[in-house]
C-alpha positions in Angstrom: 24.4 -71.6 -17.2 25.4 -68.0 -17.7 29.0 -66.9 -17.2 28.1 -64.8 -14.2 26.4 -67.8 -12.5 29.5 -69.9 -13.1 31.8 -67.2 -11.8 29.6 -66.8 -8.7 29.5 -70.6 -8.0 33.3 -70.9 -8.4 34.1 -67.8 -6.4 32.2 -69.4 -3.4 34.2 -72.6 -3.7 37.5 -70.7 -3.1 38.7 -70.9 0.5 39.5 -67.6 2.2 42.7 -68.6 3.9 44.6 -70.8 1.5 45.2 -71.3 -2.2 43.4 -74.0 -4.2 44.4 -75.7 -7.4 42.5 -75.4 -10.7 42.3 -79.2 -10.8 40.6 -79.2 -7.4 38.1 -76.6 -8.5 37.3 -78.7 -11.7 36.8 -81.7 -9.5 34.5 -79.9 -7.0 32.3 -78.1 -9.5 32.0 -80.8 -12.1 32.5 -78.3 -15.0 35.1 -78.7 -17.7 38.6 -77.4 -17.2 38.1 -74.9 -20.1 34.9 -73.5 -18.5 36.7 -73.2 -15.1 39.7 -71.5 -16.7 37.6 -69.0 -18.6 35.7 -68.1 -15.4 39.0 -67.7 -13.4 40.3 -65.4 -16.2 37.2 -63.2 -15.9 37.5 -63.1 -12.1 41.2 -62.3 -12.3 40.5 -59.5 -14.8 37.9 -58.1 -12.4 40.5 -58.2 -9.5 38.7 -60.7 -7.4 41.3 -63.5 -7.5 44.9 -64.1 -8.3 45.9 -67.1 -10.5 49.6 -68.2 -10.4 50.1 -71.3 -12.5 47.8 -73.9 -11.1 47.2 -72.0 -7.8 44.2 -69.8 -7.2 43.8 -67.3 -4.3 41.1 -65.0 -3.2 42.2 -61.4 -3.0 41.4 -59.4 0.2 39.3 -56.3 -0.1 42.3 -54.1 0.2 44.1 -56.1 -2.5 41.1 -55.8 -4.8 41.0 -52.0 -4.4 44.8 -51.7 -4.9 44.7 -53.9 -8.1 41.8 -51.9 -9.5 43.5 -48.6 -8.9 46.8 -49.9 -10.5 44.9 -51.2 -13.5 42.8 -48.1 -14.1 44.6 -45.1 -12.7 47.3 -43.9 -15.2 48.9 -41.7 -12.6 49.9 -44.7 -10.4 53.7 -45.0 -10.2 53.6 -48.8 -10.2 52.0 -51.7 -12.1 51.7 -55.4 -11.6 53.3 -57.9 -13.9 53.0 -61.7 -13.3 52.2 -61.0 -9.6 55.1 -58.7 -9.1 54.7 -55.0 -8.3 57.1 -52.9 -10.5 57.8 -49.2 -10.8 56.8 -47.4 -14.0 59.7 -45.8 -15.8 
């Protein structure tokens, strides 16, 4: 299975309205924890989800857009560190 196929399958297992644990995703999809964590890392790097410890949340469209702008627009006065928005100095 290609990385993109794994990401797509896991993305569609994530509930819209509440967080899910990594352990629950591993149990649902039947893949190894390492494969699931690698997929979640790719999706988080692409601003599709937020992972905080064991908890995984889908990002809303507005959150996705904001995260992408913060990551790629050097003129933004803020950045995100560990899920916290901080002002640039």
